C-alpha positions in Angstrom: -92.8 101.1 -119.3 -93.2 97.7 -120.8 -92.2 96.0 -117.6 -94.9 98.0 -115.7 -97.5 97.0 -118.3 -96.6 93.3 -118.1 -96.6 93.5 -114.3 -100.1 94.9 -114.5 -101.2 92.1 -116.8 -99.9 89.6 -114.2 -101.9 91.3 -111.5 -105.0 91.0 -113.7 -104.1 87.4 -114.3 -103.9 87.9 -118.1 -100.4 86.4 -118.2 -98.5 84.3 -115.7 -94.9 85.3 -116.5 -93.2 88.6 -117.1 -90.4 88.1 -119.7 -89.2 91.7 -119.2 -88.2 90.8 -115.7 -85.4 88.7 -117.1 -84.1 91.1 -119.8 -80.5 92.3 -119.5 -80.5 95.9 -120.6 -77.6 98.3 -120.8 -77.9 101.4 -118.7 -79.6 104.3 -120.5 -77.4 107.2 -121.4 -78.5 110.6 -120.1 -79.0 113.2 -122.8 -76.5 116.0 -122.8 -77.9 119.1 -121.3 -77.2 122.4 -123.1 -77.3 125.9 -121.7 -79.9 128.4 -122.9 -78.2 131.5 -124.2 -79.6 134.9 -125.3 -79.2 133.6 -128.9 -81.6 130.8 -128.2 -84.1 133.1 -126.6 -83.8 135.7 -129.4 -84.4 133.0 -132.0 -88.0 132.6 -130.9 -90.0 129.6 -129.6 -90.4 127.8 -132.9 -86.7 127.7 -133.7 -85.9 126.6 -130.1 -88.5 123.8 -130.3 -87.1 122.6 -133.6 -83.5 122.5 -132.1 -84.8 120.6 -129.1 -86.3 117.9 -131.3 -83.1 117.7 -133.4 -81.1 117.2 -130.1 -83.5 114.4 -129.0 -85.8 116.3 -126.7 -89.5 116.3 -127.4 -91.4 119.5 -126.8 
C-alpha cells in the first residue's frame, strides 16, 4: 500500500524517488485458516467475531 501511494505521488510529481521500490522485505506469512464447526456457529456471531480478532482476522 505504501509503495502504491508513493508511486501515485511520483505520478503527481510530488516526489521524484520511491524509496519503497528499493526495500528488501521478507515474504508475508499467510494466516492459518481454521475450519468453521457447529460449535463456532452455535456460539453466536459476537463470540465468533471476537475469536476472529484474537486470531488476527479483522471483522
